[in-house]
C-alpha positions, 0 to 999 in steps of 0.5 A: 500500500503506497502513501496517499499524496497530493499530486498534479494529476490524480488518476482514478482507476488502476486498470489498463486505461488508468495505467496507460494514461499514467504512462502516456503522461509520464513519458510526456514529462508529467510525472507528479502523478498519483494513481488511485486503485480500490483493489490491492493491485492494478487490473483487478476488475474489467481489465483482468477479464479482457480477451487480450486481442489487439487488431489494427485494421479499423474503419477510419485512418484515425482509429487505425493509427490509434491502434498502431500506436498501441501496438508500437507501445506494447512492442516497446514495453516487451523489450524490458526483461523485468516486467513485460506485457506478454505481447505476442505479435503473431498477426491476425486473419480476418475471414469473410464468408460473403461478398459483402464482407469481402468488399468491407475487407477491401475498404479496410485495406485501403484505409490501412494503406493510407494509415501506413499499416501493412495488410494483405488480402491473401488466398486460402492456401496462404492462410492455411500455411499461417494457421493450418488448424482452420478450414477456409473452404467457405472464405470469400476473402481473408485479410492478413495483418502481420503486426496484430497480436495478443497480450495478457491483460493483467500483464499489460497493466503491470508493465505500464505500472512498472514503467510508471514507477521508474518515472516517478508515478505513485500508486495508492492501492486498497484506496476507495474514492469517496468524493471529489472536492470542487471549488470555484468550478474547478477540482481541487482534490479527492476524498478517499477511504484513506484521507484527502489528496489535493490535485490540479487535475483529476482523470476519471479512468474508473471503467464500469465506475466511470459513470459514478465518478463523473457523478461526483462532480455533477456530470451525467454521462451515458456510460453503459456496462454491457456483458461480454463473455468468452471461453478457453478450451483445454489444450488442443493438439497443434494449437500453439502460442505462435498461431495468429489471432482470427476474426470471423465477422459474419459469425461475430466470433474472434479467437486466439491461442491461450494456455495451449488451447483456444480462446473463443469469444463473440458479440451477442446479437441481443446483448445483456446490459445493466444500468449504472444508476442501479449501483453506487460508487461503493457498490458493484455491477451485478455478478455474471454467471456463465451463460452456457446457451450463449457460449454453446452458440459460439462453439456451434457457430465456430465448429465448421471452421475448426472441426478438430476442436469440436466438443473440446472441454472448456477450462475457463470462462472470462466475463465482465462489464466493458462500457459502451457509449451511445455513439460508439466513441471514447469519452476523452478530455477535460469537461468545460463544466468542471475545470480540471476534471478529465475523462478517459472512459467509455472505451467500447471494449477497446480499453486494454488493446487501445490503452496506449492510444487512449493515453495518447489521445488524452495527452493530445486533448490536454497539451496540443494547442489545436487538437484534431477534429477527431480528438475534439469529437471525443469530448465529454461535452458532447453529452453534457451540453445537449439533451439525452435520455437514459432509455435511448442511451442504453438502447444505442449503447447496446446496439453499438455492442450488438453491431460490433462487427457490422459492415 
């Protein structure tokens, strides 16, 4: 347990996003930083349940370059022999099963080319060389990205935290935030279970509690926790850690090697989401029991592509409440209503893979004299300066999840 100290920047939340933001600020020269985490270590909540894939091809140049920055950061962190993010740069295969999806892949490649990301549309025979375990006979197109990969989510946060500590960032774990002090329209500090700490800036990276932390300064933001699940199988012969990740958008499935077996997850066409107003900052989102009908459906959909893995026992189920926003964009930047209060939330299931990029965007929003239109579009002001209602916001956020692999 570290000492609770005053700081220029206090970051609430020690998950991948909070640690990634601390790292981005530290390498930008802002080292008077305190990260507050309620658990006994970093990445104990939503981050610990992440699937760990990092895919860079995205439907816009800005999002693609954001993912590229995250990969470059994971690659750099991996060089430290002491604490690593366990980054495996094994590449990824996106498998299209229809001509409509194949056209989307061609567009993704054009965007990747513009962003400077290496991708290639490859044949089924080439895909079989890269990942011989899968059956590509129904594939209408396959997009290969050699610099994609996967990591262990807890290890990512730990690697950030290790580097942050070397740069002077402080961590206060086992510490619950109970309130935020505001004076003259500006934050001045936080009240916690271990006392009060003064701050010039407070960054909300609290994940499924980001809604509640924003409420502490009087801001209402539509940050909706949506259930997500995956399972890990027992070891499958030939499924080695060096095999690439894969995504099959028509089936809403993704997967990667994990513990000698296969990690397989998917996006549910009818999501389960919860209302953050139903629990407080000291409470927790509802517990999640494995939804076996949903998980079995993932397995059934995937079976034709991996017949040899059919019926393989599952050794673990990952599940959590990643947060989504009604427009599918992050909420990043300082509020114009409460000076010094900065958002880093609503990550739309990109909190771990996009953590370095989110940190970079936040630094740009704070330090660039003329932030890009994309950075400005992420401001929390887009929700605090206009009218919206919770029923519609929850419906729209759920739709973002349900159409995650939409064309």
